[in-house]
C-alpha positions in Angstrom: 8.3 28.0 -2.7 8.3 25.0 -0.5 4.7 24.0 -1.4 5.6 24.1 -5.1 8.6 21.8 -4.5 6.5 19.5 -2.4 3.9 19.1 -5.1 6.6 18.6 -7.8 8.3 15.9 -5.7 5.0 14.2 -5.1 4.5 13.9 -8.9 8.0 12.4 -9.2 7.1 9.8 -6.6 3.8 9.1 -8.4 5.6 8.6 -11.7 8.0 6.2 -10.0 11.0 8.3 -10.9 12.4 8.5 -7.3 12.5 6.0 -4.5 13.6 5.9 -0.9 17.1 4.6 -0.2 16.0 3.2 3.2 18.4 5.6 5.0 16.9 7.9 7.5 18.4 10.5 9.9 17.0 12.7 12.7 15.5 15.9 11.3 16.7 19.3 12.4 13.5 19.6 14.5 14.3 16.4 16.3 17.8 17.5 17.1 16.9 20.9 18.3 13.7 19.9 20.1 14.3 16.5 21.9 10.8 16.8 23.3 9.4 16.4 19.8 10.5 12.9 18.8 7.4 12.3 16.6 8.7 14.8 14.1 9.3 13.2 10.7 12.9 12.1 10.1 15.0 13.1 7.0 14.3 10.5 4.3 16.8 10.1 1.5 15.8 9.4 -2.1 17.5 8.3 -5.3 16.5 8.3 -9.0 15.1 5.1 -10.4 16.0 3.7 -13.8 12.6 5.0 -15.0 13.5 8.5 -13.7 17.0 8.4 -15.3 15.5 7.4 -18.7 12.7 10.0 -18.6 13.3 12.8 -21.2 13.8 16.4 -20.2 10.5 17.6 -21.4 8.7 15.2 -19.0 10.9 16.4 -16.1 9.9 20.0 -16.9 6.2 19.1 -16.7 5.6 15.9 -14.7 2.0 16.9 -14.2 1.4 16.7 -17.9 3.1 13.4 -18.0 0.8 12.1 -15.2 -2.4 13.5 -16.9 -1.8 13.5 -20.6 -5.5 13.4 -21.3 -5.8 17.0 -20.1 -3.4 18.2 -22.7 -1.1 21.2 -22.8 -3.9 23.6 -23.6 -5.6 22.7 -20.3 -2.5 23.7 -18.3 -2.0 26.9 -20.4 -5.6 28.0 -19.6 -5.1 27.2 -15.9 -2.0 29.4 -15.9 -3.9 32.2 -17.7 -6.6 32.1 -15.0 -4.1 32.6 -12.2 -4.3 35.9 -10.4 -0.7 37.2 -10.1 0.1 40.2 -8.0 0.7 43.2 -10.1 3.5 45.5 -9.3 2.6 49.0 -8.3 4.0 51.7 -10.5 7.1 53.3 -9.0 7.3 57.0 -8.3 9.2 59.0 -10.7 11.8 61.4 -9.5 11.6 64.8 -10.9 14.7 65.9 -12.6 16.3 69.1 -11.3 18.5 71.1 -13.6 21.7 72.0 -12.0 22.5 75.6 -12.6 26.1 76.7 -12.2 
């Protein structure tokens, strides 16, 4: 989950839709582990004008916005090639008839 967000946010930065505010704070790692001062700080971001004006369909697929030459079919094919984990069939309980 984190990796997906990290990639998504990276595309937003490449598009120029977000920018740093210049405000930084100690990260949780720095607060809990004072021996680790080189841990990256919290960096705050804000939307840019360009990001505010971007339409919803571009926000839903920033990768297509960055690489329009690939086209939507390219991304559909890539999704089709993914190996998703298949759920195992669940065991069925046998019904017992209650005799009174």
